[in-house]
C-alpha positions in Angstrom: 36.4 26.1 -20.0 39.1 28.2 -18.3 39.5 28.9 -14.7 41.7 29.4 -11.6 42.4 26.7 -9.0 43.6 27.9 -5.6 46.2 25.3 -4.6 47.8 24.8 -1.2 49.9 21.9 -2.2 47.8 19.6 -0.1 45.7 16.6 -1.1 42.3 18.3 -1.5 43.5 21.1 -3.8 45.7 18.8 -5.7 42.8 16.5 -6.4 40.6 19.5 -7.4 43.3 20.6 -9.9 43.7 17.1 -11.4 39.9 16.7 -11.8 39.6 20.0 -13.6 42.5 19.2 -15.9 41.3 15.6 -16.5 37.9 17.0 -17.6 39.6 19.1 -20.3 39.6 22.4 -18.6 42.4 24.9 -19.0 43.5 26.0 -15.5 45.7 28.6 -13.9 47.0 27.1 -10.6 47.4 29.7 -8.0 49.3 29.6 -4.6 48.5 32.3 -2.1 51.2 33.2 0.5 49.4 34.8 3.4 52.3 34.3 5.8 51.0 30.9 6.9 53.3 28.5 8.7 55.3 26.6 7.3 54.7 28.2 3.9 57.9 27.0 2.3 56.7 23.4 2.5 53.4 24.2 1.0 54.9 26.2 -1.8 57.4 23.4 -2.6 54.5 20.9 -2.7 52.5 23.3 -5.0 55.4 23.7 -7.4 55.9 19.9 -7.5 52.2 19.3 -8.2 52.2 22.0 -11.0 55.3 20.5 -12.6 53.8 17.0 -12.6 50.5 18.4 -14.1 52.5 20.3 -16.8 54.0 16.9 -17.9 50.7 15.1 -17.9 48.5 17.9 -19.4 51.0 20.3 -21.1 48.4 22.3 -23.0 46.0 22.7 -20.1 48.2 24.5 -17.5 48.0 28.1 -18.6 50.4 29.7 -16.2 51.1 29.2 -12.5 50.7 32.2 -10.3 51.7 33.2 -6.8 50.0 35.9 -4.8 51.8 37.4 -1.8 49.6 39.0 0.8 50.9 41.2 3.6 48.6 40.6 6.5 
């Protein structure tokens, strides 16, 4: 199965992403920048999580995405 996992870089979304990948799913991890504070720490954590997942499940991470919202 293919899907998108909305990731904040925190524990809950990281666990959701890992569970999806571990069950054999192909996933596009997505980070949404909605001008939250402090977004740079969350985005750095997201990038680190995705890089680790790419090493562990290289064929299951389809492409990481970032959506910028002007709110």
